[in-house]
C-alpha positions in Angstrom: 38.3 -59.6 60.8 35.5 -59.8 63.2 32.0 -59.9 62.1 31.2 -56.5 63.6 34.1 -54.5 61.6 32.5 -56.0 58.4 29.3 -54.7 59.4 30.4 -51.2 60.1 32.3 -51.3 57.0 29.1 -52.2 54.9 27.2 -49.7 56.6 29.7 -46.8 55.9 29.6 -47.7 51.8 25.7 -47.8 51.8 25.7 -44.5 53.7 28.3 -43.1 51.3 26.6 -44.4 48.0 23.3 -43.3 49.3 24.6 -39.7 50.0 26.1 -39.5 46.4 22.9 -40.6 44.8 20.9 -38.4 46.6 23.1 -35.3 46.0 23.2 -36.1 42.4 19.4 -36.4 42.1 19.2 -32.9 43.8 21.5 -31.5 41.5 19.7 -33.0 38.5 16.5 -31.7 40.0 17.6 -28.3 40.7 19.2 -28.1 37.0 15.9 -29.5 35.4 14.0 -26.6 37.4 16.3 -24.0 36.5 16.0 -24.8 32.8 12.1 -25.1 32.8 11.9 -21.5 34.6 14.4 -20.1 32.0 12.4 -21.5 29.1 9.1 -20.3 30.8 10.7 -16.9 31.1 11.8 -16.8 27.7 8.2 -17.5 26.2 7.0 -14.5 28.3 9.5 -12.6 26.6 8.8 -14.1 23.3 12.6 -15.5 22.9 11.6 -18.6 21.5 15.2 -19.6 20.5 16.1 -19.4 24.2 12.9 -21.3 25.0 13.7 -24.1 22.8 17.3 -24.3 24.0 16.1 -24.5 27.8 13.5 -27.1 27.2 16.0 -29.3 25.1 18.4 -29.1 27.9 15.5 -30.0 30.4 14.8 -33.1 28.4 18.4 -34.4 28.5 18.8 -33.2 32.3 15.5 -35.5 33.0 14.6 -37.7 30.3 11.6 -39.2 31.7 10.0 -35.8 32.0 6.9 -35.5 29.8 6.5 -32.1 30.7 9.8 -30.8 29.2 9.3 -32.5 26.0 5.8 -31.3 25.8 6.8 -27.6 25.9 9.7 -28.2 23.9 7.2 -29.6 21.0 4.9 -26.9 21.8 7.7 -24.1 21.2 8.9 -25.6 17.9 5.3 -26.0 16.5 4.7 -22.2 17.4 7.8 -21.2 15.8 7.0 -23.3 12.6 3.6 -21.4 12.8 5.5 -18.1 12.9 7.5 -19.2 9.7 4.4 -20.0 7.8 2.7 -17.0 8.8 5.6 -14.9 7.5 5.6 -16.8 4.3 1.9 -16.0 4.0 0.9 -19.9 4.0 -2.1 -19.1 6.4 -3.4 -22.5 6.4 -0.5 -24.1 7.5 0.2 -21.2 10.2 -3.6 -22.0 11.3 -2.9 -25.4 11.6 0.3 -25.0 13.8 -1.1 -22.5 16.0 -4.4 -24.5 16.7 -1.9 -27.3 17.6 -0.2 -25.2 20.3 -3.4 -23.8 21.5 -5.2 -27.0 22.2 -2.0 -29.0 23.8 -3.0 -30.5 27.0 -1.2 -29.5 30.0 0.9 -27.2 27.7 2.7 -23.9 28.5 -0.1 -21.4 29.2 1.8 -18.5 27.9 2.3 -20.3 24.5 -1.7 -21.1 24.7 -2.5 -17.6 24.9 0.2 -16.4 22.3 -1.2 -18.9 19.9 -4.8 -17.6 20.3 -3.5 -13.8 19.6 -2.0 -15.3 16.3 -5.1 -17.1 15.4 -7.0 -13.6 15.7 -4.3 -11.9 13.8 -4.7 -14.3 11.0 -8.1 -14.0 10.8 -8.0 -10.1 10.5 -5.1 -10.3 8.0 -7.2 -12.7 5.7 -10.1 -10.2 5.9 -8.0 -7.6 5.0 -6.5 -9.5 2.1 -9.8 -10.1 0.7 -10.6 -6.5 0.8 -7.3 -5.3 -0.7 -7.6 -7.9 -3.3 -11.0 -6.6 -4.3 -9.8 -3.1 -4.3 -6.8 -4.4 -6.7 -9.4 -6.1 -9.2 -11.5 -2.8 -9.4 -8.2 -1.0 -10.3 -7.3 -3.8 -12.7 -10.6 -3.7 -14.5 -10.6 0.1 -14.8 -7.5 -0.3 -16.4 -8.6 -3.0 -19.0 -11.2 -0.3 -19.7 -8.7 2.4 -20.3 -9.8 4.2 -17.4 -6.2 4.9 -16.2 -6.8 7.9 -14.2 -9.8 6.2 -12.3 -7.8 3.1 -11.7 -4.8 5.2 -10.1 -7.2 6.9 -7.7 -8.3 3.5 -6.3 -4.7 2.5 -6.1 -4.0 5.8 -4.3 -6.4 5.0 -1.6 -4.7 1.5 -1.2 -1.3 2.8 -0.8 -2.4 5.4 1.7 -3.6 2.6 4.1 -0.6 2.1 6.3 -1.5 -1.4 7.0 -0.9 -2.2 3.6 2.7 -2.0 3.8 2.9 -4.9 6.2 4.6 -8.1 5.1 1.2 -10.0 5.1 0.2 -8.1 2.1 3.5 -7.6 0.1 2.1 -9.8 -2.8 -0.8 -7.8 -3.5 1.1 -4.3 -3.1 3.6 -5.4 -5.5 0.8 -6.0 -8.0 -1.0 -2.8 -7.1 2.4 -1.0 -7.7 3.1 -2.8 -11.0 -0.5 -1.9 -12.1 0.3 1.8 -11.2 3.2 1.8 -13.6 1.2 0.5 -16.3 -1.5 3.3 -15.9 1.2 6.0 -15.7 3.0 4.7 -18.9 -0.4 4.6 -20.7 -1.4 8.0 -19.5 2.0 9.5 -20.6 1.4 7.8 -24.0 -2.0 9.4 -24.3 -1.4 12.8 -23.2 2.3 13.3 -23.8 3.1 14.4 -20.2 3.6 12.8 -17.0 0.3 11.8 -15.2 -0.7 13.8 -12.1 -0.8 11.6 -9.2 -4.3 11.4 -7.5 -4.6 13.8 -4.5 -4.9 12.6 -1.0 -8.5 14.1 -1.2 -9.3 12.1 -4.5 -7.9 8.8 -2.5 -9.9 9.6 0.5 -13.2 10.1 -1.1 -12.8 7.7 -3.7 -14.0 10.1 -6.5 -13.8 8.4 -10.0 -15.0 8.9 -13.5 -17.0 12.2 -14.3 -16.4 13.8 -10.9 -12.6 13.5 -11.8 -12.9 15.3 -14.9 -12.9 18.5 -12.8 -9.6 17.5 -11.2 -7.5 16.3 -14.2 -4.6 18.3 -15.2 -5.1 19.5 -18.8 -2.4 18.2 -21.1 -2.1 17.4 -24.9 0.7 16.3 -27.1 0.9 19.9 -28.5 1.6 21.3 -25.0 4.3 18.8 -24.6 5.8 19.3 -28.0 6.1 23.0 -27.9 6.9 25.6 -25.2 5.8 28.5 -27.6 2.4 27.0 -27.5 2.2 27.1 -23.8 3.5 30.7 -24.1 0.9 31.7 -26.4 -1.9 30.0 -24.2 -0.6 32.0 -21.3 -0.9 35.0 -23.1 -4.4 34.5 -24.2 -5.4 33.7 -20.7 -3.7 36.8 -19.5 -5.5 38.8 -22.2 -8.8 37.6 -21.2 -8.2 38.2 -17.3 -7.1 41.7 -18.0 -10.7 42.5 -18.8 -11.9 42.1 -15.2 -9.3 43.4 -12.4 -11.7 42.8 -9.7 -9.9 39.9 -8.2 -7.2 41.0 -5.4 -4.0 39.3 -4.6 -5.4 37.4 -1.5 -8.1 36.1 -3.7 -5.7 35.0 -6.6 -3.5 33.1 -4.0 -6.5 31.4 -2.5 -7.5 30.3 -5.7 -4.1 28.9 -6.7 -4.1 26.7 -3.4 -7.7 25.4 -4.1 -6.8 24.5 -7.6 -3.6 22.6 -6.0 -6.0 21.1 -3.5 -8.2 19.7 -6.4 -5.3 18.0 -8.0 -4.1 20.8 -10.3 -0.4 22.4 -10.2 -1.7 25.8 -8.9 1.8 27.2 -8.9 2.1 26.6 -12.5 -0.7 29.5 -13.2 0.5 33.1 -13.4 -1.7 35.9 -11.6 -3.3 36.7 -14.8 -4.2 33.1 -15.6 -5.9 32.7 -12.2 -7.9 36.0 -12.8 -9.0 34.5 -16.2 -10.0 31.2 -14.6 -12.1 33.3 -11.9 -13.8 35.2 -14.5 -14.5 32.2 -16.5 -15.6 30.2 -13.7 -18.1 33.1 -12.7 -19.4 33.7 -16.2 -20.2 30.1 -17.0 -21.1 28.9 -13.8 -18.0 26.4 -13.7 -16.1 24.9 -10.9 -12.7 26.4 -10.5 -11.1 23.0 -11.7 -13.4 23.0 -14.6 -12.6 26.7 -15.8 -8.9 25.7 -15.6 -9.3 22.9 -17.8 -11.4 24.4 -20.3 -9.5 27.8 -21.0 -9.3 28.6 -24.8 -6.2 26.9 -26.7 -3.8 29.2 -28.5 -3.9 29.6 -32.3 -0.6 27.8 -32.4 -2.1 24.7 -30.5 -5.2 24.7 -33.0 -2.8 24.7 -36.0 -0.4 22.0 -34.7 -3.5 20.0 -33.9 -5.1 20.2 -37.4 -1.5 19.1 -38.8 -1.3 16.3 -36.7 -5.1 15.4 -37.6 -3.9 15.6 -41.2 -1.0 13.2 -40.6 -3.3 10.8 -39.2 -5.6 10.6 -42.4 -8.3 13.0 -41.3 -9.6 15.9 -43.6 -8.3 18.6 -41.1 -9.5 21.7 -43.1 -13.3 20.5 -42.4 -12.8 21.3 -38.7 -13.4 24.8 -37.2 -11.4 26.2 -34.6 -14.1 25.5 -32.1 -14.1 21.7 -33.1 -10.4 21.6 -32.8 -10.7 22.9 -29.2 -13.5 20.4 -28.5 -11.1 17.6 -29.8 -8.2 18.8 -27.5 -10.4 19.0 -24.5 -11.8 15.4 -25.1 -8.2 14.0 -25.5 -7.3 15.6 -22.5 -10.2 14.8 -20.2 -10.7 11.3 -21.5 -6.8 10.7 -21.9 -7.3 9.9 -25.6 -5.1 10.2 -28.6 -6.1 13.3 -30.8 -7.4 10.7 -33.6 -9.4 9.0 -31.2 -10.8 12.0 -29.7 -11.7 13.3 -33.2 -13.7 10.0 -34.1 -15.6 10.1 -31.0 -16.9 13.7 -31.6 -18.0 12.7 -35.3 
């Protein structure tokens, strides 16, 4: 074969190989660019699974690309930070997000999102500190047998919508467990289901003596004998009959006000409401105080005297007025009758 033919053949082969290489290079570049764009768009949409997949493909398409590997590592670290935050491992989460934020030539979208997460962690930790302090306060009140006061602190916590977020679930569980303990103790002491602190109490944070005017009167005798309650209702109604100057509208307003103060206004008859109004006016008491210090029936007094006798007291030495004082002390301070009797000696 002539030399020129060999030359032409060689040129044709070279051109073919060059064209193939260039075409393959362009396809590789186009695929790499497409994967990187998809990954960056996924980051903006916070679809980190897709972003991680796209950056992984990009590293395989163009193994020499340090940018694709950097973006992939940055995404994986960010996801690890999210998982740590969800598990309330705040120190680990902060470390991961700080790594993402300080990555040189990293994805700007991830850097901004990492900063957002760092800001969130700071706020969460501050709130956790506040919530923990409130829980400790409620726990201390529980230890001091101030179960209603403890429940008021708990009610305030539970009304905070942010407290339901996953970042505080461990503290919330402790709070709910403490509330159950308080309620069980109150039921043991008073013989009836405890009144859940009202929204007004939770917002104002009223405790101690301030709440004595807002607690529902309850004694073991009231829970044990419905006849005693009927007698008490009759006594209140008779007392109220002495003064019929209170109209229906005032009765309804008073009932609503008692409910707002944490009492069950619907449990009182119209005659009882009028008796409460009369007592409040005559003795310069608040409506709640008047409702809670109404005279106890003779049946309740006798039942209390019998129970004190069973507890080892010389019950016959107590006058009816003293028995009433013991019942009021037991109700207001959530004590047993024996303990209330001792406290008044």
